[in-house]
C-alpha atoms as one frame of an Amber mdcrd trajectory, in Angstrom:
protein
   4.041  -7.721  16.811   5.631  -4.487  16.434   6.338  -2.377  13.231   9.949
  -2.469  12.157  11.471  -0.233   9.383  15.288  -0.213   7.962  17.090   2.188
   5.526  20.517   0.880   4.139  22.560   2.854   1.359  24.355  -0.137  -0.126
  25.526   1.713  -3.681  29.020   3.197  -3.237  26.712   7.060  -4.693  23.815
   6.174  -2.440  23.889   9.352   0.057  24.215   8.910   3.925  20.509   8.327
   5.530  18.519  10.489   6.392  17.850  10.038  10.255  14.427  12.087  10.383
  13.147  10.036   7.431  13.969   7.116   9.359  12.409   8.452  12.194   9.113
   9.327  10.187   8.883   6.043   8.701   8.782   4.472  12.314   6.379   6.944
  13.760   4.032   6.299  10.951   3.807   2.795  12.513   2.937   4.605  16.381
   0.365   2.328  16.757   1.815  -1.401  15.769   4.174  -0.752  18.964   2.825
   1.462  21.732   5.068  -0.054  24.648   8.374   1.433  23.058  10.533   2.920
  20.161  13.857   1.933  18.898  16.879   3.082  16.269  20.075   2.316  16.012
  22.459   3.921  12.895  25.883   2.649  11.871  28.509   4.713  12.413  28.692
   5.239   8.458  25.343   6.435   8.394  24.724   3.748   5.510  22.073   1.478
   7.549  19.407   2.581  10.182  16.835   0.046  11.725  13.746   1.422  13.524
  11.243  -0.428  15.758   7.891   0.103  17.328   7.477  -2.544  19.987   4.361
  -4.058  20.966   5.528  -6.168  24.265   4.500  -9.600  24.068   7.365 -12.238
  25.469   9.870 -10.505  28.199   8.248  -7.443  28.817  11.281  -5.809  30.371
  13.502  -3.350  28.936  16.153  -5.514  27.754  13.923  -7.448  25.186  13.898
  -3.654  23.265  14.882  -3.057  19.699  16.861  -2.920  17.781  18.823  -5.431
  19.166  22.223  -5.958  18.889  25.002  -9.655  19.377  26.578  -9.881  22.363
  29.573  -8.806  20.123  27.847  -6.000  18.756  28.570  -7.317  14.918  25.075
  -8.046  13.904  21.604  -6.358  14.661  18.335  -7.024  14.326  14.991  -5.390
  14.198  11.994  -8.334  14.209   8.277  -7.920  13.776   6.163 -11.314  14.874
   6.660 -14.274  17.329   8.922 -17.565  16.865   6.870 -20.093  18.467   9.707
 -22.730  18.874  11.905 -20.103  20.427  12.075 -22.016  23.608  13.008 -25.306
  22.105  15.785 -23.434  19.938  17.219 -21.573  22.741  17.639 -25.173  24.636
  19.655 -26.251  21.947  21.800 -23.150  21.359  22.556 -23.040  24.902  23.758
 -26.813  24.544  25.602 -25.651  21.654  27.895 -23.014  23.707  25.497 -19.826
  23.007  24.475 -17.609  26.476  21.642 -15.369  26.438  20.567 -11.828  28.252
  17.049 -12.147  27.729  14.439 -14.095  27.748  13.155 -12.359  24.173  12.748
 -14.746  20.959  14.081 -11.747  18.949  17.770 -12.656  21.098  17.110 -16.566
  19.855  16.864 -15.670  15.620  20.425 -12.779  16.568  21.707 -16.386  17.927
  20.532 -18.618  15.206  21.769 -16.594  12.338  24.788 -16.113  14.015  24.824
 -20.375  13.844  22.970 -21.014  10.444  23.659 -18.148   8.477  20.671 -17.224
   5.992  19.610 -20.837   6.282  18.105 -20.389   9.763  14.434 -19.520   8.323
  13.985 -23.366   7.933  14.243 -23.822  11.782  11.490 -21.153  12.678   7.642
 -21.858  13.537   5.956 -18.715  13.345   4.867 -15.602  11.787   7.515 -13.202
  11.238   9.255 -10.328   9.324  12.808  -9.476  10.417  15.714  -7.654   8.870
  19.309  -8.174  10.092  22.404  -6.313   9.628  26.220  -7.949   9.614  28.594
  -5.609  10.055  31.097  -8.021   9.173  30.224  -8.627   5.689  28.146  -5.176
   5.295  24.790  -7.253   4.290  21.494  -6.942   5.458  19.079  -9.982   5.477
  15.368  -9.661   5.534  12.743 -12.680   5.540   9.452 -13.330   5.795   7.250
 -16.009   7.174   6.421 -19.218   4.712   2.507 -17.601   4.660   2.665 -14.267
   4.611   0.899 -13.553   7.852   3.204 -10.583   8.514   3.823  -8.023   6.377
   7.064  -6.990   5.136   7.081  -3.943   2.321  10.597  -2.658   0.328  11.405
  -0.077  -2.080  14.657  -0.494  -4.316  16.101   2.747  -6.560  19.270   0.795
  -7.552  21.518   3.171  -4.666  19.276   3.011  -1.118  16.808   0.132   0.063
  13.853   0.986   2.168  11.967  -1.003   4.080   9.020  -1.344   6.668   6.196
  -3.876   7.703   3.295  -0.732   5.864   3.275   0.823   2.574   1.551   3.829
   4.259   4.440   4.053   6.662   7.267   3.923   3.568   6.080   7.072   1.977
   5.729   8.778   5.057   9.714   9.059   4.266   9.545  11.540   1.729  12.889
   9.503  -0.087  10.946   7.675  -2.517   9.518   8.909  -5.779   6.089   7.460
  -6.197   3.952   6.265  -9.194   1.090   3.992  -9.567   1.602   0.223  -9.609
  -1.023  -0.105 -12.918  -1.327  -4.173 -11.467  -1.937  -3.072  -8.171  -4.839
  -0.125  -8.771  -6.366  -3.026 -11.650  -5.579  -5.890  -9.357  -7.372  -4.559
  -6.594 -10.950  -4.534  -8.767 -10.568  -7.281 -10.314  -9.875  -9.311  -6.708
 -10.820  -6.656  -3.843  -7.387  -6.080  -2.478  -4.139  -5.543  -3.553  -2.668
  -8.788  -4.967   1.233  -9.494  -3.800   3.633  -8.672  -4.530   2.193  -5.500
  -5.758   0.822  -2.614  -4.210  -0.641   1.143  -4.954   3.139   2.161  -5.976
   4.833   0.864  -8.385   8.422   1.643  -6.435   6.900  -0.364  -3.248   6.818
  -3.852  -3.621   5.707  -6.969  -0.770   8.618  -9.259  -0.310   7.152 -12.111
  -1.027   5.538 -14.860   1.620   8.079 -17.636   2.547  10.968 -15.803   0.615
  14.155 -13.714   1.999  16.170 -10.462   0.369  19.637  -9.891   1.145  21.646
  -7.121  -0.419  25.831  -6.408   0.278  27.139  -3.177   0.251  28.012  -2.460
  -3.442  26.120  -5.551  -4.767  21.923  -5.487  -5.289  19.111  -6.984  -3.589
  17.888 -10.967  -4.019  15.224 -12.145  -2.965  14.943 -16.045  -2.712  12.278
 -18.385  -2.178  12.135 -20.752   0.811   8.748 -22.156   1.001   5.716 -22.075
  -1.547   2.631 -24.334  -0.517   2.349 -25.341  -3.945   5.283 -26.998  -4.245
   4.817 -28.700  -1.148   1.471 -29.866  -2.006   3.375 -31.159  -5.598   5.630
 -33.313  -3.788   3.153 -34.916  -1.209   0.919 -35.902  -4.465   3.950 -37.790
  -5.564   3.448 -39.849  -2.582   0.297 -42.353  -2.092  -1.964 -41.781   1.033
  -5.064 -43.917   1.867  -6.010 -42.278   4.883  -9.447 -42.903   6.611 -11.602
 -40.973   8.635 -10.447 -42.558  12.055  -6.815 -41.705  10.669  -7.362 -38.242
   9.328  -8.927 -37.530  12.940  -5.869 -39.041  15.259  -3.654 -36.305  12.752
  -5.794 -33.669  13.079  -6.399 -34.060  17.465  -2.628 -34.310  17.591  -1.359
 -31.811  15.090  -4.243 -29.281  16.643  -3.362 -29.599  19.998   0.508 -29.209
  19.025  -0.456 -26.063  17.233  -2.449 -24.067  19.438  -0.234 -25.115  22.012
   2.444 -23.219  20.591   0.304 -20.193  19.930  -0.349 -19.945  23.287   3.344
 -18.534  24.402   3.213 -15.369  25.673   3.916 -13.588  28.494   0.818 -11.600
  28.466  -2.808 -12.371  28.904  -4.360 -14.634  25.767  -7.717 -14.205  24.315
  -9.720 -15.647  21.335 -11.587 -14.363  18.929 -15.157 -16.364  19.473 -18.225
 -16.595  16.904 -21.163 -18.873  15.858 -18.554 -21.010  13.692 -16.998 -24.362
  13.794 -13.253 -22.701  13.412 -13.254 -20.515  16.359 -15.168 -22.830  18.143
 -12.098 -25.546  17.939  -9.607 -23.212  18.350 -11.557 -22.083  21.360 -12.247
 -25.439  22.926  -8.543 -26.527  22.229  -7.498 -23.238  24.047  -9.578 -23.725
  26.994  -8.440 -27.887  27.138  -4.874 -26.447  27.382  -5.137 -23.476  29.849
  -8.203 -24.345  31.745 -10.757 -21.222  32.185  -7.533 -18.508  32.200  -8.913
 -17.702  28.564 -11.538 -14.491  27.166 -13.753 -15.202  24.228 -14.387 -12.335
  22.125 -17.331 -11.638  20.578 -19.134  -8.987  18.438 -22.436  -8.695  18.090
 -24.851  -5.802  16.267 -28.323  -5.279  17.148 -29.564  -5.117  14.045 -29.109
  -8.897  14.030 -30.422  -9.746  17.199 -32.722 -12.323  16.945 -31.511 -13.677
  13.659 -29.364 -16.085  12.414 -26.664 -14.001  11.589 -26.672 -13.081  15.132
 -23.435 -14.530  16.901 -23.832 -14.109  20.240 -26.348 -16.664  21.781 -24.130
 -19.224  20.426 -21.419 -17.870  21.296 -22.041 -17.159  24.502 -23.484 -20.590
  25.244 -20.215 -22.123  23.807 -18.635 -20.232  26.460 -20.475 -21.073  29.322
 -20.066 -24.894  28.532 -16.372 -24.590  28.413 -16.195 -22.277  31.669 -14.560
 -19.540  30.080 -14.777 -15.720  30.657 -16.374 -14.188  27.482 -16.401 -10.177
  26.503 -19.218  -8.911  24.420 -18.801  -5.971  22.784 -21.767  -4.123  20.480
 -21.500  -1.090  17.815 -24.048   1.184  17.226 -24.717   2.571  13.192 -23.510
   6.079  14.366 -20.409   4.774  16.460 -19.573   3.461  13.062 -19.809   6.408
  11.246 -17.945   8.104  14.154 -14.908   5.442  13.736 -15.175   5.213   9.772
 -12.206   8.083   9.645 -10.099   5.604  11.801 -10.668   2.657   9.572  -9.526
   4.191   6.460  -6.616   5.852   8.126  -5.663   2.399   9.735  -6.069   0.447
   6.450  -2.633  -0.240   4.853  -3.602  -1.116   1.458  -7.005  -0.612  -0.292
  -9.479  -4.180   0.717 -13.216  -4.598   0.218 -12.936  -7.043   3.486 -11.417
  -6.392   6.637 -14.032  -4.138   8.508 -15.071  -6.887  10.527 -11.484  -8.040
  11.666 -11.318  -4.248  13.114 -14.369  -4.089  14.986 -13.906  -7.457  16.712
 -10.103  -6.220  17.714 -11.387  -3.228  19.177 -13.714  -5.470  21.591 -10.473
  -7.624  22.840  -8.233  -4.672  22.879 -10.997  -2.735  25.449 -11.187  -5.982
  26.925  -7.414  -5.322  28.155  -6.074  -8.155  25.722  -2.587  -7.457  23.684
  -2.690 -11.455  21.923  -6.247 -12.808  20.242  -6.160 -16.326  18.710  -8.467
 -16.514  15.674  -9.868 -19.188  13.466  -8.315 -17.511   9.857  -7.181 -20.612
   7.784  -9.826 -22.860   8.439 -11.496 -22.443   5.542  -9.151 -22.571   3.289
  -7.578 -26.235   5.089 -10.967 -27.685   5.694 -13.015 -26.880   2.531 -15.013
 -24.340   3.930 -15.630 -22.042   0.867 -18.378 -22.542  -1.589 -15.184 -22.939
  -4.448 -14.582 -26.190  -2.508 -18.268 -27.804  -4.536 -18.388 -25.413  -7.183
 -15.379 -25.115  -9.317 -15.132 -28.447  -9.566 -18.411 -28.736 -10.886 -18.278
 -25.980 -12.839 -14.987 -27.597 -15.133 -16.261 -30.825 -15.107 -19.695 -29.078
 -16.757 -18.349 -26.956 -19.343 -15.518 -28.653 -19.946 -16.746 -30.711 -22.417
 -19.328 -27.709 -23.990 -17.465 -26.045 -26.679 -19.348 -22.586 -27.823 -18.330
 -21.025 -31.104 -16.766 -17.813 -31.565 -19.476 -15.990 -32.563 -21.952 -17.235
 -30.060 -20.116 -16.156 -27.242 -19.822 -12.561 -28.557 -23.503 -13.109 -28.798
 -23.810 -14.656 -24.976 -21.106 -11.536 -24.407 -23.462  -9.096 -25.963 -26.836
 -10.178 -24.453 -25.754 -10.291 -20.832 -24.134  -6.627 -21.501 -27.348  -5.602
 -21.647 -29.021  -6.440 -18.671 -28.815  -4.708 -15.601 -25.759  -5.539 -12.834
 -28.910  -5.865  -9.738 -29.943  -8.790 -12.360 -27.060 -11.045 -13.372 -23.564
 -10.663 -12.553 -21.175  -9.708 -15.430 -19.129 -12.358 -14.780 -21.745 -14.350
 -16.314 -20.174 -12.955 -19.704 -17.103 -14.965 -19.284 -18.518 -18.258 -18.389
 -17.500 -20.149 -21.224 -14.305 -18.227 -21.552 -12.841 -19.009 -18.156 -15.152
 -21.946 -16.912 -12.709 -24.668 -18.419  -9.835 -25.434 -15.856  -9.242 -25.093
 -12.371  -7.277 -21.652 -12.171  -9.100 -20.491 -14.800 -12.554 -20.817 -12.808
 -10.881 -19.772  -9.258 -10.172 -16.385 -10.882 -14.359 -16.447 -12.328 -15.400
 -17.017  -8.960 -13.257 -14.835  -6.809 -13.290 -12.132  -9.129 -14.929  -8.780
  -8.363 -14.966  -7.127 -11.808 -13.696  -8.663 -14.913 -10.763  -7.045 -16.441
 -12.766  -5.572 -18.964 -15.048  -3.812 -17.245 -12.236  -1.858 -15.584 -11.634
   0.649 -18.998 -15.766   2.058 -17.995 -14.267   3.749 -14.744 -10.545   3.428
 -14.737  -8.093   5.200 -17.083  -8.373   3.085 -20.196  -4.410   3.101 -20.234
  -3.748   1.767 -16.322  -6.210  -0.780 -17.160  -4.060  -2.183 -20.154  -0.841
  -2.373 -18.443  -2.270  -3.675 -15.305  -3.756  -6.463 -17.060  -0.641  -7.306
 -18.744   1.683  -6.970 -15.545  -1.030  -8.861 -13.619  -1.408 -11.983 -16.344
  -3.711 -13.153 -13.868  -4.555 -16.202 -15.247  -0.921 -17.438 -15.977  -0.097
 -16.166 -12.007  -2.956 -17.862 -10.917  -1.694 -21.235 -13.037   1.474 -21.288
 -11.418   0.334 -21.045  -7.657  -0.879 -24.569  -8.357   1.965 -26.228 -10.884
   2.221 -29.783 -10.421  -0.782 -30.350  -7.753  -3.308 -32.360 -10.039  -6.169
 -33.353  -6.984  -8.284 -30.938  -7.972  -9.293 -30.116  -3.892  -5.798 -29.271
  -2.777  -5.228 -27.220  -5.851  -8.596 -24.837  -4.550  -6.859 -25.448  -1.211
  -3.404 -23.767  -2.693  -5.206 -20.892  -4.210  -6.820 -20.087  -1.262  -4.272
 -19.796   1.087  -1.798 -18.410  -1.386  -4.443 -15.559  -3.090  -7.423 -14.992
  -0.835  -5.702 -15.694   2.496  -2.517 -14.045   2.132  -3.418 -11.087   0.346
  -6.404 -10.240   2.058  -7.753 -12.423   5.190  -4.003 -12.470   6.685  -2.998
  -8.076   5.369  -6.780  -7.034   6.679  -6.242  -9.413  10.128  -2.635  -7.566
  10.422  -3.669  -3.797   9.872  -7.147  -4.599  12.213  -5.401  -5.631  15.142
  -2.783  -3.302  14.903  -4.329  -0.389  15.026  -5.623  -1.529  18.485  -2.234
  -2.569  19.639  -3.579  -6.517  19.748  -1.608  -9.136  17.954  -3.378 -11.698
  16.153  -2.552 -15.091  15.581  -3.663 -18.459  13.580  -2.937 -21.532  14.880
  -4.092 -22.935  11.279  -1.787 -20.890   9.778   1.268 -22.586  10.736   3.651
 -25.208   8.666   3.956 -28.208  11.063   0.274 -28.159  11.241  -0.463 -27.603
   7.198   2.127 -30.590   6.656   0.909 -32.962   9.213  -2.806 -32.463   6.867
  -0.926 -32.824   3.366  -2.138 -36.579   3.489  -5.570 -35.465   4.098  -5.542
 -32.484   2.030  -4.762 -35.130  -0.819  -6.979 -38.356  -0.132  -9.889 -39.211
  -1.740 -12.254 -37.824   1.349 -10.568 -34.852   2.657 -10.732 -33.452   6.247
 -14.087 -31.347   6.083 -15.405 -29.136   8.533 -16.945 -31.693  10.621 -14.309
 -33.801  11.332 -12.601 -30.442  12.208 -15.286 -30.101  14.902 -14.595 -33.634
  16.156 -10.882 -32.649  16.846 -11.880 -31.176  19.705 -13.217 -32.583  23.704
 -16.251 -32.225  24.206 -17.131 -32.393  20.354 -18.832 -28.944  19.223 -22.291
 -28.951  19.593 -24.891 -29.689  16.886 -25.643 -26.099  16.943 -22.765 -24.955
  15.824 -21.750 -28.114  13.706 -24.550 -28.295  11.745 -25.162 -24.195  11.726
 -24.730 -22.966   7.585 -21.923 -21.342   6.726 -22.279 -17.666   7.128 -18.829
 -16.101   7.818 -18.568 -13.358  10.131 -21.419 -11.308   9.262 -21.287  -7.475
   9.954 -24.135  -5.027   9.429 -21.627  -2.314   7.685 -22.936  -2.868   3.778
 -26.558  -1.413   5.259 -24.658   1.045   7.620 -22.331   1.937   3.930 -25.667
   1.931   1.980 -27.381   4.263   4.627 -23.901   6.578   4.363 -22.715   6.873
   1.040 -25.084   7.929  -1.902 -25.886   4.920  -4.717 -24.292   2.438  -2.923
 -27.328   0.057  -3.280 -26.847   0.367  -7.038 -24.053  -2.241  -7.541 -23.995
  -5.820  -6.990 -22.441  -7.623  -4.189 -18.811  -5.808  -2.832 -18.847  -4.118
  -6.214 -19.810  -0.586  -4.950 -17.969  -1.345  -1.733 -15.021  -1.767  -3.816
 -15.691   2.176  -5.418 -15.866   3.614  -1.934 -12.763   1.836  -0.842 -10.766
   3.238  -3.798 -11.927   6.335  -3.335 -10.610   6.842  -0.077  -7.063   5.602
  -0.918  -6.443   7.140  -4.470  -7.380  11.033  -4.253  -8.154  11.330  -7.736
 -11.796  11.313  -8.509 -12.847   8.643 -10.847 -15.680   8.572  -9.796 -18.868
   8.057 -12.089 -22.333   9.805 -11.811 -23.670   6.528 -10.780 -20.543   5.876
  -8.451 -21.623   5.586  -4.767 -20.491   9.480  -3.445 -18.118   9.721  -0.153
 -19.508  11.570   2.546 -16.451  13.678   2.132 -17.914  14.628  -1.125 -21.719
  14.319  -0.238 -22.199  17.114   2.375 -22.031  19.891   0.465 -20.499  21.585
  -3.282 -17.212  21.374  -3.438 -14.668  24.547  -4.598 -12.134  23.402  -7.359
  -9.319  24.931  -7.776  -7.983  25.071 -11.168  -4.081  25.277 -11.254  -1.753
  23.797 -14.076   1.776  23.507 -14.133   4.781  21.388 -12.834   6.929  21.973
  -9.938   8.240  25.159  -9.584   4.594  26.806 -11.030   2.627  25.269  -8.153
   5.142  26.387  -5.353   4.634  30.212  -6.696   0.766  29.181  -6.137   0.918
  27.729  -2.465   0.089  31.103  -0.990  -2.733  31.841  -3.245  -4.173  27.711
  -2.388  -3.206  28.651   0.953  -5.530  31.552   1.187  -8.651  29.459  -1.039
  -8.071  27.339   2.224  -8.634  30.116   4.741 -11.941  31.519   2.797 -13.340
  28.209   2.767 -12.858  26.539   5.819 -16.035  23.930   5.724 -15.502  23.262
   2.342 -13.861  20.661   0.075 -11.549  21.774  -2.187 -10.659  19.584  -5.553
  -7.648  20.489  -7.357  -7.915  20.240 -11.037  -4.552  19.893 -13.025  -2.865
  18.310 -15.729  -0.547  15.386 -15.824   1.856  14.330 -19.190   1.838   9.997
 -19.440   4.142  10.289 -21.721   6.913  11.845 -19.401   9.116   9.804 -17.125
   9.274  11.193 -13.954   6.824  13.734 -14.402   5.746  15.932 -11.301   2.329
  16.920 -11.101   0.870  19.706  -9.048  -0.860  17.154  -7.133   2.785  16.005
  -5.918   2.892  19.277  -3.795  -0.398  19.974  -3.185  -1.278  16.656  -1.811
   0.843  16.008   0.875  -0.320  19.664   2.252  -3.496  18.441   2.952  -4.197
  22.358   1.412  -7.152  19.930  -0.949  -9.490  16.943   0.027  -9.209  15.544
  -3.777  -7.913  15.789  -7.271  -9.065  15.667 -10.826  -6.420  14.644 -13.790
  -6.980  15.482 -16.799  -3.828  14.102 -19.509  -2.161  16.543 -21.596  -0.094
  15.301 -24.620  -0.335  16.178 -28.435  -2.818  12.733 -29.102  -4.811  13.372
 -25.880  -5.473  17.377 -26.577  -6.917  16.628 -30.331  -9.408  14.014 -28.827
 -12.980  15.435 -28.337 -13.075  12.814 -25.986 -10.800  14.236 -23.667 -12.668
  17.331 -23.125 -16.066  15.537 -22.710 -14.543  13.041 -20.271 -13.530  15.768
 -18.237 -16.789  17.990 -18.504 -18.937  14.879 -17.238 -16.462  14.321 -14.076
 -16.331  17.796 -13.351 -20.170  17.537 -13.645 -20.229  14.580 -11.211 -18.936
  16.630  -8.491 -21.342  19.435  -9.099 -18.699  21.860  -7.751 -20.167  26.123
  -6.555 -17.714  27.756  -7.803 -14.130  27.249  -9.972 -11.216  29.069  -8.803
  -8.712  29.427 -11.913  -5.080  29.654 -10.526  -3.904  28.986 -14.037  -2.006
  32.548 -15.234  -3.141  33.143 -18.699  -1.211  35.832 -21.243  -4.095  36.404
 -23.600  -7.977  37.648 -22.856  -9.011  35.045 -25.349  -7.625  32.466 -23.060
  -9.409  33.806 -20.173 -12.455  33.796 -22.325 -12.171  30.397 -23.502 -11.920
  29.524 -20.109 -14.899  31.236 -18.381 -17.189  29.533 -21.152 -15.936  25.908
 -20.296 -16.363  25.722 -16.523 -19.548  28.414 -16.751 -21.292  26.788 -19.672
 -19.721  23.193 -20.264 -19.318  22.249 -17.030 -22.480  23.793 -15.664 -20.730
  25.859 -12.804 -22.312  29.115 -10.530 -19.558  30.887  -9.706 -16.312  31.575
 -11.514 -13.201  33.320 -10.453  -9.870  33.797 -12.418  -6.678  35.331 -12.019
  -6.219  38.721 -14.573  -4.404  38.687 -17.619  -1.022  39.177 -17.805  -0.051
  42.541 -20.095   0.423  41.249 -23.861   4.065  40.533 -24.614   5.147  42.102
 -28.015   4.475  39.370 -30.554   7.814  38.689 -31.654   9.372  38.573 -35.267
  11.572  35.557 -34.964  10.814  32.612 -37.235  13.147  29.922 -37.620  12.716
  26.233 -37.116  12.386  25.173 -33.347  14.834  22.167 -32.476  12.710  19.278
 -30.706  13.136  19.386 -26.223  15.418  17.776 -25.402  15.967  14.718 -23.092
  16.288  16.800 -19.549  16.917  14.555 -17.522  19.529  12.672 -19.366  21.261
  15.977 -19.826  21.184  16.773 -16.361  22.797  13.822 -15.500  25.477  13.922
 -17.877  25.998  17.502 -16.962  25.969  16.450 -12.789  28.470  13.853 -13.742
  30.414  16.133 -15.536  30.584  18.328 -12.565  30.998  15.473  -9.944  34.402
  14.563 -12.365  35.828  17.928 -11.670  34.595  18.786  -8.597  35.556  15.479
  -7.210  34.329  14.713  -3.254  33.078  18.013  -2.769  30.356  17.957  -5.745
  27.235  15.296  -4.827  25.371  14.707  -8.106  21.337  14.280  -7.242  20.119
  14.553 -10.538  17.010  12.469 -10.968  17.912  10.581  -7.494  15.384  12.170
  -5.077  11.854  13.288  -4.671  10.274  16.221  -4.355  10.364  16.303  -0.817
  13.876  14.864  -0.953  14.778  17.688  -3.082  13.438  19.841  -0.042  15.244
  18.079   2.521  18.366  18.177   0.643  18.087  22.069  -0.036  17.223  23.123
   3.447  20.564  21.777   4.132  22.575  23.716   1.671  23.728  27.883   2.351
  22.350  28.425  -1.523  21.184  28.225  -4.594  22.404  29.413  -8.277  20.704
  28.035 -11.045  17.810  29.357 -13.830  14.234  29.904 -13.338  13.803  26.179
 -12.538  11.207  24.311 -10.060  14.361  23.869  -7.700  14.585  27.684  -7.510
  11.603  27.604  -6.360  11.809  25.526  -3.997  15.020  26.777  -2.195  13.044
  30.187  -2.062  10.316  28.888  -0.473  11.977  27.169   2.516  13.860  30.130
   2.933  17.299  29.327   1.092  18.599  32.525  -0.710  19.139  32.257  -4.383
  21.047  33.413  -7.232  18.513  32.782  -9.644  19.006  33.253 -13.910  16.441
  34.548 -15.836  15.883  34.428 -19.761  14.150  37.158 -21.231  10.954  35.339
 -22.729   8.479  36.433 -19.985   7.398  39.580 -17.821   9.901  40.735 -15.982
   9.856  39.417 -11.952   6.718  37.601 -12.987   8.719  34.183 -12.066  10.848
  35.642  -9.227  11.204  32.895  -6.376   9.383  34.120  -2.754  10.917  35.195
  -0.021  13.655  37.290   0.183  17.362  37.782   0.126  17.746  36.711  -3.105
  19.751  38.224  -6.301  18.284  38.186  -9.937  20.139  38.132 -12.717  17.537
  38.691 -16.194  19.378  40.781 -19.221  17.328  43.135 -21.380  17.425  41.542
 -25.033  15.836  42.841 -28.464  13.856  39.820 -28.429  12.245  40.132 -24.924
   8.808  38.940 -24.441   9.122  36.502 -27.554   7.361  33.797 -25.228   9.210
  31.006 -27.183   9.348  27.638 -25.010  12.749  26.974 -27.495  15.117  29.564
 -28.593  16.676  29.873 -31.754  19.055  32.628 -30.798  21.378  30.273 -28.406
  19.639  31.644 -25.437  20.672  35.068 -25.718  19.318  36.576 -22.912  21.053
  34.014 -20.790  24.471  33.537 -22.226  24.690  37.728 -22.126  24.772  37.123
 -18.499  28.649  36.327 -17.331  30.468  34.408 -14.835  31.403  37.329 -12.603
  27.971  38.772 -12.804  27.269  35.328 -11.178  29.490  35.689  -8.725  29.632
  38.848  -7.413  25.760  38.343  -7.189  26.744  35.214  -4.888  28.860  37.358
  -2.602  26.526  39.868  -1.782  23.775  36.608  -1.374  26.176  34.731   1.013
  27.541  37.933   3.314  25.003  37.281   5.198  25.467  33.733   6.042  28.336
  32.265   8.287  30.170  29.914   5.439  31.395  26.357   5.301  28.650  25.127
   7.246  26.723  23.859   4.451  27.447  23.005   1.063  25.931  24.879  -1.921
  23.272  23.535  -4.147  23.158  24.326  -7.814  21.540  23.443 -11.196  23.031
  22.957 -14.571
């Protein structure tokens, strides 16, 4: 397994790819591929592929990626393992293909040459790959049928970017990020971010069993080639009457076949060994097929020693019984705390699970292993979850109950008043969601019900997220055409919980340690062999699975109640996080996880408090404004950071939800690491008129109990300063408060008249840019509204200078050392907002209405129109005299 990435500027207007951006994305996945790195850039710089390698098959340099075909027309970057590559290789050789490596990567290239996009129907394995075909200028990507390997992409209509991890994609600075409401709401409802959503609206997961193809000058097309529910519905149309003996024969042969294929590797293979049936079946089959040349890996905890949750005794006994080597790892609470930051860093998307996988993967890596087999998928295929029993019973019981609407409202009201620790809030929706398989599945798996989210998340985000998710309908589509209740639940568990949580968590947790985790139960031929059993009146059970290996599993394992992979992590976290024990089940843990991913401090007073905020009272920096305002404040924020080296800094700033593409102060300050978190408050005419806006803000500031507020928002009037001080000192109970002094009072303008509404700046900027591009031709590149803040900085850094009015782009140019010719109006104090640095020329006229402070001028922008073109040219000539002409283009804003 590896980390893959790529950038393809497919639109005619797309910029040449930024090689540094692609490298940044690749290096953000360094832990996925410690054995090597590769980069390939097309001749026209419209396409680039990158790779981090974990060498498992063909360990030589010949297996390095990105890999070209023999004639150079195809290039691939690939993550995963192709378990049937040897059979495919032999077949392709018989058809005349020649191979220069022993890798499965080269087989993929040859198979694409042979079958094109239909190649996916021939693959057996876990994979995510992308192939560049220079013959038709197209990029083809695919993800395995169950979604074992992740693949995320961002498509802005001109450039497609992809990578194995979300956290890698956002390191490239080429994506303008905004929250995906469905991803945020979905995490709290399900405990994981449901695919295809992520936390960012611009980043999407390629669906499991899907391909993506985009051609030069075209658009991206996603096509599904495999679907679990479709396979079940097709099989259900047939009649199956298998007794237990028949099912056992099928199970034995298909299990042997799957495990044997999953052992293909040029490095030693281990197996996760617990006291459960799934892992013991896999271990027994591995021992049978590979002799004693296998290592069982078990995680133990001192807190569980001597209890039913201790995995070690049964696992050790089974390892001795099979005669295999056994590696046991233990972790103490303090060691867990020391590793917690590494766990958060490795977790690609928030999840209420996954830490157990990280812990056992650490033990495997410390044992010298690069590959381990896991029992993931056993519960989904053999009815191991309580949902297989509870959901049909619930539906059967409630389908005949018709509760009047008034009674349902009363039921909700009564349960809503009971403490969460006494009764689950989910019971409030028992009669509304218990009448069908897909609704009952949502009720069974939900962490929070949708209506609960408004208590601690932004109501608008929650509303949008619930609408976009449309979970009841989406879950229902996952079992379309499947009538058998057992098979329907299996399809739901495979397509939701296993895919978006178990497999995703297994991937990031294993990759954090350079460990490839393979899942023999999650295998297309194995799944399809079991279809008759899944649909039979008596589907295969865990007990039958335990009999599928020789020797059969002992009664201590077969009869042991299901516990899952238990860890004392919850107890450790309760001791680590204040208030974490107040919430039921994983609900408190979800709030902790979210606070680590989302910098906004949305915690309520009763929420678990992260250690990064619990150790000492933080310092709050109050700074409002957009790009330019924030940039000029960076030196001051840096000074505050240096003066408070041991304290947590929290930014308090505004955001404008009605403004699409709004750049907040946090968009600039967040990536710098100068502040540790952010509190937003919404700014709009409607929001500012609501007393609840201010009450909510007071509550949130009080909840983190800051020791000091430093107000970096410039104020003109002394009344504004007094108002701010009252708000923070009195209402928010902040003991220390510092603020900038008031500016000299600008003169009160006598100008009166109607003020026009703000124009649509983004539309106008693009229109002006299009006109300039039409006039200047190839000498002009119109980037208006098409690059992120950091993409703008990268572009400006390549220019010889900047010409434009007082704007965020001007301040961005100044702060990175690009000389500016800056045109200023006379509405504010002269010199107040000039760009940082030296070598700039400031053009500003003195007119009789100077100091007006009007947002929209009603004198036709007199102070700006007085600045002549010749003055700008002269200023530019003096600025550019010290620069070498012709090396870089000129940046300007209209």
